[in-house]
Structure formats: C-alpha cells, structure tokens
N, C-alpha and C positions, 0 to 999 in steps of 0.2 A: 504494500500500499503505500510506502515512502516512495517509492519510484514513481508511482502514478501522480503523487503529489508532487513532486519536484518537477515529472513533465507538465502536469497542469499550469505551473508557473509560465510556460512558453506556447501552449495550445489549449484548447477544450477537449476535454476528454469527460468520457462517461463511465463509470463502472456500476455495474449491477449483477445481483447473484439470480437474477432471473429478469429476463426482457419483454414478459407479458405486461401489457397495460393495465390489464385487470388486475394484476399483483400489485402493479405502481399504485393504483387507486385503492386497493386493499392494505397497503400498508398506510396510506395516510389516514383511511378509515379506522385502523387499528390504534393508531397514535392519538385520535380525537376520542374514541370510546375509551380507551386506557386512562387517559386525562380525566375525562368527565364522569365516570363510572368507578371512581377510586375503592368503593366498598366492594367491587364485583371481584370474583375471582377469575382469572384468565388461565385457560388450556388450549393449547394448539396441538392439533393430529395432524398429520400428514401421511399420505398414502403415496406410492409410485410402485413402478413394475417390479417385478422379482429380480433384474438383473442390476437395479442401481445399487452402487457401490457405497454411497456415504450415508451416513445416518446419524442425526437428523441432515435432512437437504438443506441446501445453503438457503433456500427461500424460507423455510421454517425456522430457521436462525435469524433472518433478516425481519421476519414479522416478529420474533420474540424480543428483538431489539429495538423494536420501534416501541413494543410496549414498555419495554424496561425504560428507555429514554423519556416516554412520555410522563412516566410515575416517579422518574428520579432515581431509579434502581439500576445496580450495577450486574454483572453477568452473575453474581453468586445467586440471585434470585431466581436463576433458571435450573428447573428440576428437570431432568430427563429420565423419563419412565417411572413406574412405581412398581413396587414387588414387596410382597409381605406386609407387616404391619407398619402404617405409615399415616401419620396425622397431617393434613396440608398445614402449611405455615399463611399467615397472612400476607406478607408481600412475597409470593412464590409465583412463578408463571411455569405451569405445567408444557412440557413439550414431547409429544409421544409420535413414534415412528412405525408405520405398518409397511409391508412388501408383499406383492402379489399379484399376479398376471401380466398384464400389458397395460397396466394403469399409467398414463402419461403424467398425470399429477394432480392430488386433489388435496387442497388445504382448508381445515376448519378451523376458526378463531372463535372460542366460546366465551362469553363473558357472563357468569353464574351468578347471581345475587339472590337472595332471600326472596322468596315466591315468585320470581321470575329470571329468564336467561334470554341472552340474544346468542344466536348462531349464524356466523356468516362464512359460506362456502364457495371457494373458487374451486371450478373444475377445469383443467386443462385437457380438452379430447383430441388434440393434435399438437404436433411439435410445430405445426405453420405457424400457431398462435406467436410463438417466440421469434420466428424470422419476421413476420409482419412487425411487431412491437420494435425490433432491431431497425428495421426500416425506417419506421416513423422515428424513432430517435435520432438515426442517423442525419435524415433530413432535418431534424431540428437542431441538432448539435453544429452542423456545418454554417448556422447563423448566428451561434454563440461567441463571446468572448473568451479569452482564456479563462480555465478555471476546471476543476473537478465536480462532475455533476452526478446525479443519480435518475432512474428512471421517473421518480415524482417529481424532478424538475421540468420534464416535459409538458406536464399539464400547469395551468396556472391555478392556484389556489387563493 
C-alpha cells in the first residue's frame, strides 16, 4: 500500500478489493448504518465458490473495515467465526465465511437490534459485474487529479 500511496503523488490511482459498483455502494451504506445504529450488533457472512483460496474474502474484510471505521473501532473488534461456548461482546463485528458450488460471491451484512434487524445482501451472479465496474472506474479515473482513490469515490455522495 505504501507504494500505491507514493505513486498516487504523481498520478491518479484507484485501489479496490472489489470492482463491483454494488459493493462500492454497499460499503457506503454499511458505514452509514454502523454509525447510526450504534446499539446494533453487526454480523457479516460471505459465500464464494468452492475453489476460492482466501477466507474471509477481501470484500468481506473491506465491509468489516467500513463498519469498524464508522464506529471508531480497530481491527481487534473483528471476530472471525465462532466455535463452542462463546458470548458476543458489545463492540464485536462477526465475519463468517462459507465455500461451496460455483457461487461467484454473496455478502450479507446484518444489523441486529432488540426486536428488529436489517439484513442487506449483495449477490454477484457473473464475473462480468467486476469488469463493468472496472471500466466505469477507469473512465472516471482518467478525469481525476493525482491521488489515491477507491470505488466509493466514483459516486458522488
């Protein structure tokens, strides 16, 4: 990342763990909900095809980081999987991974309160989704000043 930051002093650079426009929007939504719903527990699940090597996915980690940043938490708040006797801590963000079949990518972010909950799901049904997002980002990036950008930057909020 240091090399990217250094290069971004000379030219515009876009870095993202996922080039989907939907995931870019989801990251923004996760940040907003995490900040506004402070008393809600946050759990993230992700499902990918059986051949995916990393776990959790970079996308799940980015979503978790968006939630952490919005709540002023560090990465120690992240809890990867649960097993045996365990009680959830207040400032904990759970991240669970599943692998199977030919699932391109499914990410579910849940905000669980007392008496209600919100779940937001993003499904990538084709890898073409990432190519379309990359093209959109490239067309946006060529008009930018030098600096380091993310997928969320291509949308005006």
